[in-house]
N, C-alpha and C positions, 0 to 999 in steps of 0.2 A: 506412288500413293502418298508418300511422306509429304511431298510438296503440296498436295491437295489438302491434307489435314492441317498443315501449318497455316495455309491461307484461308481456312474455313471460317465462315461467319457464324459463330456459335449463337449469338443473340437472335439473328434471323431464324436460325434452325429451331431454337426453343420456341419462338413465337409461332412458327409453322406447326410444331408439335402440339402446342397448347390451343391454338385457334382453328387452323384449317383441317388438320387430320381428324379431330373429333367430329367436325361437321361432315367430312367425307364419309366417315364410318356411319354417322346417323343417316345420311341420304342413301348410300349404296349398300351398307352392311359390309362386314368383314369379308364375306365370301365373294364380293364383287369389286374388291380393290386390288389392282395389279400394279406391278412394277416391272419395267423392262430396262435393259442396259446391254451394251455390247462390250466385248473385250478381245484383245489380240491373242492369238495362239501362234507362237514361234515354233513351228514343228521341226525345224532343223537346228534347234538351239544347242543340243549337246549337253554334256554334263557340266555342272558348275564346280565340281570337285575333281581332284586328281589324287593319285597315289604317289607318294614320295616321302623322303625324310622330312621330319618336322622342321620348319624354318627355312627349307630350301626355296630359293626364288623360283617362281613359276614364270616361264617365258610367256609373253603375250600371245593372244590368239584372236583371230578375227571372228566375231560372232556373225552368224547368218541372220539376215533380216527377212528371210522368207517367212511369210505369215499367212494366216487365215484370220478372219474376224468371225467370232461367234456372237450371236444375238440371242439372248434368253430372257425369260420372264417367269414370274411366279405370283400367286395370290398371297395375301397376308396369311391365310390359313394353311398354306403349304402346297397347294396344287401347282405343279410345274407344267410349263409349256415346252414342247419340243424345241431343240436348238435350231437356229437357222445358221448355217455355215456360209460365209461369203468368201469365195476364192477368186483367183484370177481367171481360170478356165471357165468357159460357158458350160461345157459338159466334161468333167474330168474323166480320164480313162479309168481311174480306179473305181469310180462309181457306176460305170456302165454295166458291169456284170451283177451288181447287187440289185435285187428286185425290191427289197423293202429296206427302208432306212428308218432310223429313229430320229431323224432330223430332216430338215429341208435344206436345199442348196440353191444358191444364186451366184452367178458369175458377175464380176465387176473388175474393170481393168487394173485397179490397184488393191483389190481385196479389202476395201474399206466400206463401212456402212455409209449410205447417203440417203437423201430424202426420198429418192425414187424407190429404193428398196424398202425403206421404212413405211412408205405409203402402200406398197404392195402387201407388206405384212398386215397392216391395219385393215385393208380391204378383206383379206382372208379371215382375220379374226372377227371382223364385223359380221361376215356371213355366218360364221360359227355361232356367234352370240345371238343373231336373229333366229337361227334354227332352234336354239335352246331357250329362246324367249328371255334373254338376260340383258340387263343394262349394267355396264361396268364403267369404272373410272380407272384410267391408266395414268400412273405418275412416271414421268421421264425427266431426265436432266435437260437443261435448256441449251442443247447443242443445235447448230444449224442443220445437222443431219436429221433432226427430229421435227423439221417443219412439216406442217400438214397441208396437203393440197386440197383434199376432198372434205369440205365442211359438212357434208351430209352423211357422216358415219352415224347412223341412227342408234346404234347400240353402244357407242363408245363416247365417253366424256374424257377430256384431257385436263390434267393438272400438271403444269410444269413446276419443278422444284425451283426455289429461289437460287439466284447465282451464288456460287461459292459455298453451297451447303450439301452437295451431293455426297461428299465423303462422310457426312454425319447422318443425313436423312435417307439415303438410298440403300435399301436392304441388299441389293445386289453388290454394292461396294463394301458392305459390312461383313463379308465372309462367304457369301454364296459363290461368287465368282472365284475367290481364292480356293474354295473347296473343289470346284469343278476343275480348275487348272491343276491342282495337286493330283487329282485322280488321273487326269490326262497325262501329266508328266511321269506318273508312276507306270501307267499302262503302256504308253507309247514305246519306251525302250524295250519292254518285255515282248512286244510284237515283232521286233526286228532284231 
C-alpha cells in the first residue's frame, strides 16, 4: 500500500472529489453509491512475531503464498454486501457440510478475481436491484479484471476511479479492508 500512496495523483483525486463525486451524489443519492474492491487473504501466513531474547537474529523463514481472494462492497451510508470468496477449488471440501454461508464462493484456478467473476457478481447484483426497484452507481478501480461484458445492466451505472487515485479515493482501501483483514487474522489462529 505504501507504493500506491507514493505514486498517487493527489491533484486528480481532488478534482474527482470536487466535481464528479457531488454530481454522483446529486443523481443517485448517498444510499445508492457503492464501492467494490478485492483483496488477498494469505490463510497460511503464520505469525509475524516470535518469542526470543531482544536483539537476537531471527532465522529466515519461507512464507506461504497460499491465498484466497475476497471481494467486498459497501454503500456510502454503511450498508455492507456479503463477501465473495474466490479460491482454487470449485467446491471446497470444507464448505460442503455448511448449509448456510455469510458469503458466496467461486472457484478459479489461481484464486484471483477476473472479469468473468466480476461480471457474474454484477449480474447477481443487478437482479437484486431490479427486485428492489433501485438504480445504483458503483465505483471501482480501473483494473482489467473490472471490465464489463454486459452493457445492459439496467440498474447499475459504473464510474471508474481515475488512474493512480485508488489509495486516496477508494473507501475500501481507506481502512475497511484493513479492518476485515485484522479481524480475520485475529480469528483464524483462534480457530486452530
